[in-house]
N, C-alpha and C positions, 0 to 999 in steps of 0.2 A: 328301861328299868326305872320307871318313874316312882314306883312304890319301894322306897329304900329301907324303911324301918324293918329291923330284924335281919337284914342281910349281913353277910360276913365278908370282911376284906383283909387282904394282905397288903401292906405298904412297906416298901423297902426304902432305905435311906431316910428313916422317919424320926430320928432323934432330934432333928433340928431343921431349920430352913423350910423349904417347900414341902418336904415329906411330912414333917411334923404338923404344918398348917393343914395339909390334906387330911391327915389322920384326925385332927381336931374337928374339922368340918364334917367328916363322915360320922364321927361319933356323935356330934350334935344332931345329926339326922337320924340317930337311932341305929346306926350300923356298928356291929361288933368289929373291933379292929385288932389285928395282930401286926405290931410294928416291929420292924427289923432294922438293925444298924450294927456296925462293928463294935463300938465301944459301949460297955455295959452301963457306966455311970450316967452319961447323958440320956441313954435309953430309959433307965429307971426314972430319971427326972421327968422325961416326956410322958411316961405312963402315969406317973403321979399327977401331973398337971392335967392330963386329959380326964382322968378319973375325977379330979376335983371339980372340973367344969362341966361334967356330963353326968347323967343318971340313967340307970336301966340298961347299960351296955357293958359288954365284956371287953376289957382292954388288957392285952397281953404284950409284953416285950420279949423279944428273943434275940440274943446276940448272934449276928449273922454276917459272914463275909461272903458277899454274893459272887466273888471270884472263885469260890470253892464249891464244887458240885455237892459234896457231902453236907455242907451247910444249907444249901438250897433244898436238898432232899429232907433234911430235918425241919426246915421251915414249913414245907408243904405238909409233912406228916403231922406236925404240931397243929397246924390250922385244921386239918381234917379230924384230928383227935379232939380238939377243944370245941370246934364249931359244928362238926358234922359235914359241912360242905363249904366250898369256896365260891362265892358269887362275884367277887370283884378282886382284881389284881391291879395294883398301881406300882409299876416299875419306875422307881425314882432314883435309886442309888447310883452314884457316879463319882468318878475321880477326874481331875484335870491335870494336865502337864503341858505347860505353855513355854515352848522354846523354839527358836529357829531350828529347823530339823537337824542340821549338822551338830548342834549342841545338845540335842535331846538325849538324856540318859537311856542307854539301851534297855535297861530293866523296866523303864516306864512304858515301853512299847507293849510288852506282855501284860503289864498291869492294866493299861488302858483297854486292851482287847478283852481280857478276862472279866473286867468289871463292866465296862460300858457297852460291850456287845454280847459276849457269851453269858454274862450275868442275866441279861434280859431274856435271851433266847432259851437258855437252859431252864429258867424258872417257868417261862411260858409252857415249855414242853412238859414239865412236871405237872402243871396245873390243868391244862386243857382237857386231858382225858376225863377228869371229874366233871368239867363243864359240859363236855360232849354228851356224857351219860344223861344229863338233865336237859340238854339242848337250851342252855341258858348260861349267860355269864358276860362280864365286861372286863376287858383288858386294856388298861390305859398306860401309856408309856411316855416318859419325858425324853424327848429326842433333843433337838437343839435348833434354835433359829439360825445358827451358822450354816446349816445345810441348805439354806436359801441362797447363800453366796456362791458365785461362780466368777473367778476362782475362789477357793476356800480362803478364809482369813489367814494372813501371815501369822506364824507362830502357833497356829492351831491346826495345822494340816493333819497330823496324826489323829488327834481328838476328833476333828470334824469329819474326816474320811470314814472313821468307824461309825460315826453317827449317820453319815450318808448311807452306809451299808445297812445299818439298823433300820433306817427309814424305808429303804427298799424292801427289806425283809417283812416289815410290818404291813406295807401295802399289799404284798402277796398274801400274807396271813389273813388280812381283812377279807379277801375274796374266798379263801379256803374255809374260813370259819363262819361266814354268814349263812352258809347252808346248814350249819349246826345251831343257829340261833345265838351265836356268840359275837359280841361286838368288839372290834379292835380299833382303838383310837390313838393317834399320835399327837402329842402336844409339842409345839415348836416355840419355846419361849426365847425371848431376848435375854439380856443380862439382868439378873434379879439381885436385889439387895439382900444378900445372905451373909453368913459368917465369912465366906471367902472374900467377898468384896469389902466387908467390914474391916478386914485386916489391911486394906489398901488405903492409906491415908489420903492420897490424891483423889481417889474415887469418892469417898464419903464426904470429904471437905469441899471439893470443887465440882463434883459431877453427880451429886445425889439425885438431882432432878432427872438425870438420864437413866436411872435405874428403876425397875419396877419392884413392887412389893410382892412377897409370896402370895398374898391374897389374889393378886391379878391372875396368877397361874391356877390357884385353887378354883377360881370362878370358872375357868375353862374345864376343869375336871368335873365340877358339879353340873355344868351345862351338858357335858357328854353323858353323864349318868342319868340326867333327868329327861333326856330325849325319849320320845315314844318308842315302843319296842320295834316298830317297823322303820325306824330312822336311826342311822348311826353316823356321827361325824367321823369321817376318815382321818382328817387332820385339822387341828386348830392351831393357828399361829397367833401369838400375842407379842407384839414388839412395841417398846416405848417410842412414842412419837418423836422424842428428842434424841434418839440414838443416831449417831453419825453413820453414814454409809461408807465413807471413804477411808476411815481408819478405825481400828478397834477401840472399844471403850477402855479396855485394859491393855496397855502396851507392854512389851516384853520386859523392859527395865522395871516398870512399876510392879509387875506380877511377881518379880523376884524379891520384893520388899519383905522384910522379916518383922 
């Protein structure tokens, strides 16, 4: 999908961080963007900022909870109504819950599953029939660099195991969709300097050099989208060279900081 101008994209989790940076980069390439996030205020601010820095593109924000099927259906319907077709889907929305398993709140298990796994799978299911009709489309998904670890990182086993399942699903989807001309790519990023890590004083004060910037991940997205039609990166991993392998960047006690 090397000719991007005039294409139409949905980006979830796009009011801040990686999602917002992806939306900005796509809009700068002439792609119309429908950005989704749960909270309307930051979403409206992101829309205004993208509009201010780009020209000639349609930028729409829609409050969306990706854990709710009705919200995902509304998101898909809005994209088709406003754009006519969906060329690109960037699944980025996610939540984290970092605890030793015996301390993890029970309600977090369902929240993680419905957002980080079903949120991706359901939205893909809603979007791909329209891509199959045209035998064209790109589906890019933020998975996690933690899926490369065996065993999974301590305090992240619920989060990471769902991402492992998502990674497996997307590998299978890659093979099913390639016969329809649809590309499926997974991005496996390490820890990125976003609002989450910005709240953790020890991370930003002492370990900032170990965190990547959202642009590092955006570059992977743009690489996937700029590949020739007959080439599809199945998985792209981007890990900071300074990230330790033997212990987490964010330990449990620090992650609970307010």
